TIMI-670160 format. One record per residue (C-alpha): residue number from 1; residue in one letter; chain; y, x negated, z negated. Coordinates in steps of 0.05 Angstrom, whole numbers, m for minus. Layout:
N
<rec pos="NUM" code="a" unit="A" y="Y" x="X" z="Z"/>
...
This chain:
134
<rec pos="1" code="m" unit="A" y="m301" x="635" z="m23"/>
<rec pos="2" code="t" unit="A" y="m285" x="618" z="m95"/>
<rec pos="3" code="r" unit="A" y="m214" x="599" z="m110"/>
<rec pos="4" code="i" unit="A" y="m203" x="551" z="m168"/>
<rec pos="5" code="v" unit="A" y="m137" x="561" z="m204"/>
<rec pos="6" code="k" unit="A" y="m114" x="504" z="m247"/>
<rec pos="7" code="s" unit="A" y="m71" x="524" z="m305"/>
<rec pos="8" code="k" unit="A" y="m10" x="482" z="m312"/>
<rec pos="9" code="r" unit="A" y="6" x="463" z="m384"/>
<rec pos="10" code="t" unit="A" y="77" x="444" z="m397"/>
<rec pos="11" code="v" unit="A" y="85" x="375" z="m427"/>
<rec pos="12" code="y" unit="A" y="146" x="360" z="m469"/>
<rec pos="13" code="r" unit="A" y="165" x="288" z="m482"/>
<rec pos="14" code="g" unit="A" y="211" x="256" z="m533"/>
<rec pos="15" code="g" unit="A" y="219" x="204" z="m587"/>
<rec pos="16" code="c" unit="A" y="261" x="168" z="m637"/>
<rec pos="17" code="l" unit="A" y="327" x="131" z="m628"/>
<rec pos="18" code="c" unit="A" y="297" x="62" z="m617"/>
<rec pos="19" code="g" unit="A" y="239" x="86" z="m573"/>
<rec pos="20" code="s" unit="A" y="185" x="58" z="m618"/>
<rec pos="21" code="i" unit="A" y="156" x="127" z="m635"/>
<rec pos="22" code="r" unit="A" y="146" x="172" z="m574"/>
<rec pos="23" code="f" unit="A" y="108" x="237" z="m566"/>
<rec pos="24" code="e" unit="A" y="79" x="284" z="m514"/>
<rec pos="25" code="a" unit="A" y="70" x="356" z="m535"/>
<rec pos="26" code="s" unit="A" y="31" x="403" z="m491"/>
<rec pos="27" code="g" unit="A" y="58" x="474" z="m489"/>
<rec pos="28" code="p" unit="A" y="68" x="529" z="m499"/>
<rec pos="29" code="a" unit="A" y="122" x="515" z="m550"/>
<rec pos="30" code="d" unit="A" y="118" x="562" z="m610"/>
<rec pos="31" code="k" unit="A" y="170" x="590" z="m657"/>
<rec pos="32" code="p" unit="A" y="233" x="554" z="m633"/>
<rec pos="33" code="h" unit="A" y="283" x="565" z="m689"/>
<rec pos="34" code="t" unit="A" y="341" x="537" z="m728"/>
<rec pos="35" code="c" unit="A" y="338" x="524" z="m803"/>
<rec pos="36" code="s" unit="A" y="390" x="514" z="m857"/>
<rec pos="37" code="c" unit="A" y="345" x="502" z="m918"/>
<rec pos="38" code="k" unit="A" y="365" x="447" z="m966"/>
<rec pos="39" code="m" unit="A" y="302" x="406" z="m948"/>
<rec pos="40" code="c" unit="A" y="320" x="405" z="m874"/>
<rec pos="41" code="q" unit="A" y="392" x="388" z="m891"/>
<rec pos="42" code="r" unit="A" y="373" x="329" z="m935"/>
<rec pos="43" code="n" unit="A" y="320" x="305" z="m886"/>
<rec pos="44" code="t" unit="A" y="366" x="302" z="m826"/>
<rec pos="45" code="g" unit="A" y="436" x="300" z="m855"/>
<rec pos="46" code="a" unit="A" y="454" x="361" z="m813"/>
<rec pos="47" code="l" unit="A" y="474" x="429" z="m838"/>
<rec pos="48" code="t" unit="A" y="426" x="462" z="m790"/>
<rec pos="49" code="t" unit="A" y="365" x="435" z="m754"/>
<rec pos="50" code="a" unit="A" y="330" x="462" z="m692"/>
<rec pos="51" code="w" unit="A" y="254" x="461" z="m690"/>
<rec pos="52" code="v" unit="A" y="196" x="481" z="m646"/>
<rec pos="53" code="e" unit="A" y="122" x="482" z="m667"/>
<rec pos="54" code="f" unit="A" y="59" x="459" z="m631"/>
<rec pos="55" code="p" unit="A" y="m14" x="458" z="m653"/>
<rec pos="56" code="r" unit="A" y="m30" x="390" z="m683"/>
<rec pos="57" code="e" unit="A" y="m81" x="375" z="m628"/>
<rec pos="58" code="a" unit="A" y="m27" x="387" z="m575"/>
<rec pos="59" code="v" unit="A" y="17" x="329" z="m599"/>
<rec pos="60" code="k" unit="A" y="0" x="258" z="m579"/>
<rec pos="61" code="w" unit="A" y="39" x="198" z="m606"/>
<rec pos="62" code="t" unit="A" y="49" x="153" z="m546"/>
<rec pos="63" code="g" unit="A" y="100" x="99" z="m563"/>
<rec pos="64" code="p" unit="A" y="88" x="26" z="m581"/>
<rec pos="65" code="g" unit="A" y="100" x="43" z="m655"/>
<rec pos="66" code="g" unit="A" y="40" x="90" z="m657"/>
<rec pos="67" code="t" unit="A" y="44" x="148" z="m706"/>
<rec pos="68" code="p" unit="A" y="107" x="160" z="m746"/>
<rec pos="69" code="s" unit="A" y="113" x="145" z="m820"/>
<rec pos="70" code="v" unit="A" y="111" x="206" z="m865"/>
<rec pos="71" code="y" unit="A" y="142" x="227" z="m930"/>
<rec pos="72" code="r" unit="A" y="109" x="282" z="m971"/>
<rec pos="73" code="s" unit="A" y="166" x="331" z="m977"/>
<rec pos="74" code="s" unit="A" y="132" x="391" z="m1007"/>
<rec pos="75" code="g" unit="A" y="64" x="421" z="m1025"/>
<rec pos="76" code="l" unit="A" y="57" x="444" z="m954"/>
<rec pos="77" code="s" unit="A" y="85" x="391" z="m909"/>
<rec pos="78" code="s" unit="A" y="105" x="318" z="m895"/>
<rec pos="79" code="r" unit="A" y="167" x="296" z="m858"/>
<rec pos="80" code="a" unit="A" y="156" x="248" z="m799"/>
<rec pos="81" code="f" unit="A" y="203" x="191" z="m784"/>
<rec pos="82" code="c" unit="A" y="207" x="125" z="m748"/>
<rec pos="83" code="p" unit="A" y="196" x="66" z="m795"/>
<rec pos="84" code="t" unit="A" y="240" x="22" z="m751"/>
<rec pos="85" code="c" unit="A" y="303" x="62" z="m738"/>
<rec pos="86" code="g" unit="A" y="294" x="117" z="m790"/>
<rec pos="87" code="s" unit="A" y="301" x="175" z="m740"/>
<rec pos="88" code="s" unit="A" y="275" x="242" z="m765"/>
<rec pos="89" code="l" unit="A" y="223" x="269" z="m716"/>
<rec pos="90" code="g" unit="A" y="196" x="331" z="m750"/>
<rec pos="91" code="a" unit="A" y="146" x="357" z="m799"/>
<rec pos="92" code="i" unit="A" y="70" x="350" z="m801"/>
<rec pos="93" code="d" unit="A" y="46" x="411" z="m838"/>
<rec pos="94" code="d" unit="A" y="m18" x="418" z="m877"/>
<rec pos="95" code="k" unit="A" y="m37" x="476" z="m832"/>
<rec pos="96" code="p" unit="A" y="m53" x="449" z="m764"/>
<rec pos="97" code="v" unit="A" y="19" x="451" z="m739"/>
<rec pos="98" code="i" unit="A" y="70" x="398" z="m722"/>
<rec pos="99" code="g" unit="A" y="143" x="419" z="m720"/>
<rec pos="100" code="l" unit="A" y="186" x="374" z="m676"/>
<rec pos="101" code="l" unit="A" y="262" x="370" z="m681"/>
<rec pos="102" code="l" unit="A" y="293" x="392" z="m615"/>
<rec pos="103" code="g" unit="A" y="342" x="334" z="m616"/>
<rec pos="104" code="t" unit="A" y="284" x="286" z="m606"/>
<rec pos="105" code="f" unit="A" y="263" x="317" z="m539"/>
<rec pos="106" code="d" unit="A" y="281" x="282" z="m474"/>
<rec pos="107" code="s" unit="A" y="299" x="350" z="m444"/>
<rec pos="108" code="p" unit="A" y="318" x="397" z="m501"/>
<rec pos="109" code="n" unit="A" y="356" x="444" z="m455"/>
<rec pos="110" code="r" unit="A" y="294" x="480" z="m430"/>
<rec pos="111" code="r" unit="A" y="297" x="555" z="m437"/>
<rec pos="112" code="e" unit="A" y="230" x="561" z="m474"/>
<rec pos="113" code="l" unit="A" y="257" x="514" z="m528"/>
<rec pos="114" code="q" unit="A" y="318" x="558" z="m543"/>
<rec pos="115" code="p" unit="A" y="316" x="580" z="m616"/>
<rec pos="116" code="t" unit="A" y="300" x="654" z="m626"/>
<rec pos="117" code="y" unit="A" y="316" x="660" z="m701"/>
<rec pos="118" code="h" unit="A" y="351" x="625" z="m758"/>
<rec pos="119" code="a" unit="A" y="311" x="609" z="m821"/>
<rec pos="120" code="y" unit="A" y="346" x="602" z="m888"/>
<rec pos="121" code="r" unit="A" y="412" x="626" z="m860"/>
<rec pos="122" code="a" unit="A" y="438" x="635" z="m932"/>
<rec pos="123" code="g" unit="A" y="429" x="560" z="m943"/>
<rec pos="124" code="r" unit="A" y="486" x="541" z="m896"/>
<rec pos="125" code="p" unit="A" y="557" x="535" z="m921"/>
<rec pos="126" code="k" unit="A" y="595" x="600" z="m910"/>
<rec pos="127" code="w" unit="A" y="643" x="567" z="m860"/>
<rec pos="128" code="w" unit="A" y="585" x="540" z="m817"/>
<rec pos="129" code="r" unit="A" y="569" x="585" z="m757"/>
<rec pos="130" code="v" unit="A" y="504" x="579" z="m718"/>
<rec pos="131" code="g" unit="A" y="487" x="606" z="m649"/>
<rec pos="132" code="a" unit="A" y="508" x="678" z="m637"/>
<rec pos="133" code="e" unit="A" y="549" x="678" z="m701"/>
<rec pos="134" code="a" unit="A" y="602" x="631" z="m671"/>
């Protein structure tokens, strides 16, 4: 008797403030991290952002607004945002990766989304403490 084992892929859902732009990202989630680079700070208005990456083909835009608007922020990436409410959603990189901001997830408190490192730590103000530093 042959047993068929179905692999269960984790699906993460989220979207913008107004609900126009929604996404479904199929896991596993990759490189969950925080970042304090000036580009992330200016894009979100926060001193530190929290990200997780997915292969481009694993992210589907599902809301009534379709795909997010993008702004070309560097030679390597474009920032994704909702054209209606202005919410930052993440970054669509030239390599086949989409980085999604953890604050846009419906359930960001999942263990596998917990950041494991802090990029551009030196970019934060000296008084700002992140994660284990606090």
